[in-house]
C-alpha positions in Angstrom: 66.6 106.5 179.9 68.5 103.6 178.3 65.4 101.2 179.3 63.0 103.3 177.4 65.0 103.7 174.4 65.6 99.9 174.1 61.9 99.4 174.4 61.1 102.2 171.9 63.3 100.5 169.6 61.9 97.2 170.0 58.5 98.3 169.7 59.2 100.2 166.6 61.2 97.0 165.2 58.0 94.7 166.0 55.7 97.2 164.3 57.9 97.1 161.4 58.2 93.4 161.2 54.3 93.1 161.7 53.4 95.7 159.0 55.8 94.1 156.5 54.0 90.6 157.4 50.8 92.2 157.0 51.4 93.6 153.6 53.0 90.5 152.1 49.8 88.5 153.2 47.8 91.1 151.6 49.6 90.8 148.4 49.5 86.9 148.4 45.4 87.4 148.6 45.1 89.6 145.8 43.1 87.8 142.7 46.1 88.0 140.5 48.4 86.6 143.2 45.8 83.8 143.7 45.5 83.2 140.0 49.0 82.9 139.4 49.3 80.5 142.5 46.3 78.3 141.0 48.3 78.3 137.6 51.5 77.3 138.9 49.9 74.4 140.9 48.2 73.4 137.8 51.2 73.3 136.0 53.1 71.3 138.6 49.9 69.1 138.6 50.2 68.2 134.8 53.9 67.7 135.1 53.3 65.0 137.8 50.6 63.2 135.7 53.0 63.4 132.8 55.5 61.6 134.8 53.2 59.0 136.0 52.2 58.2 132.6 55.8 57.9 131.5 56.2 55.6 134.2 53.1 53.5 133.4 54.1 53.2 129.8 57.9 52.0 131.0 56.4 49.5 133.2 53.7 48.3 130.8 56.7 47.8 128.2 58.7 46.1 130.5 56.2 43.6 131.5 54.9 43.1 128.1 58.8 42.1 127.4 58.5 39.8 130.2 55.2 38.1 129.3 56.5 37.7 125.6 59.7 36.1 127.0 57.6 33.9 129.2 55.3 32.7 126.5 58.2 32.4 123.8 56.5 35.0 121.4 59.1 37.0 119.2 59.3 40.7 120.7 60.7 42.0 117.9 57.7 41.7 115.8 56.7 45.0 114.2 53.1 46.3 115.8 52.6 49.0 113.2 48.8 49.5 112.3 47.8 48.0 109.1 47.4 50.2 105.7 44.1 52.0 105.7 41.6 50.9 103.4 41.0 52.7 100.3 37.4 53.7 99.1 36.6 53.3 95.3 35.9 56.6 94.2 32.1 57.1 93.5 31.6 57.9 89.6 29.9 60.9 88.5 26.9 60.0 86.3 25.0 62.8 85.0 21.5 62.2 85.5 18.9 63.3 82.7 17.7 66.8 82.8 13.8 67.4 83.3 13.1 70.1 80.6 10.0 71.9 81.8 7.4 73.5 78.9 7.0 77.3 78.7 3.2 76.3 79.0 1.9 75.2 82.4 -0.8 72.9 81.0 1.9 70.7 79.2 3.5 70.0 82.8 1.5 67.4 84.7 1.6 69.3 87.9 0.8 72.5 86.4 4.4 73.9 86.9 4.5 77.5 87.6 8.2 78.9 87.5 7.2 81.9 89.3 5.9 79.6 92.1 8.4 79.6 95.0 6.5 76.9 97.0 8.7 73.7 97.8 5.9 71.4 96.7 6.8 71.6 92.9 
């Protein structure tokens, strides 16, 4: 009797353990969970890329200082951008207005004020 109780309890515990494992795996494979995992991995990759860029900049600055020292250049020179060029403002000049006569025969192309074609 004790043997049967032991194996019944062991089987029940294994069943509960397996069911819990399966439910966890199913939750991990839902679309929401997969999207969250992908977003977390993308964020981690972004942090790694940022750290890499910071390391590259630090290495560039260090190497530039080494080269400047080796070549005897003054490293304290200001590397600011040059001032932007200012364009001269375009002056507004008023063009003479074309005055059309009320009579079509006075206009060289026979102007018709009601004609909406674009050729006039």
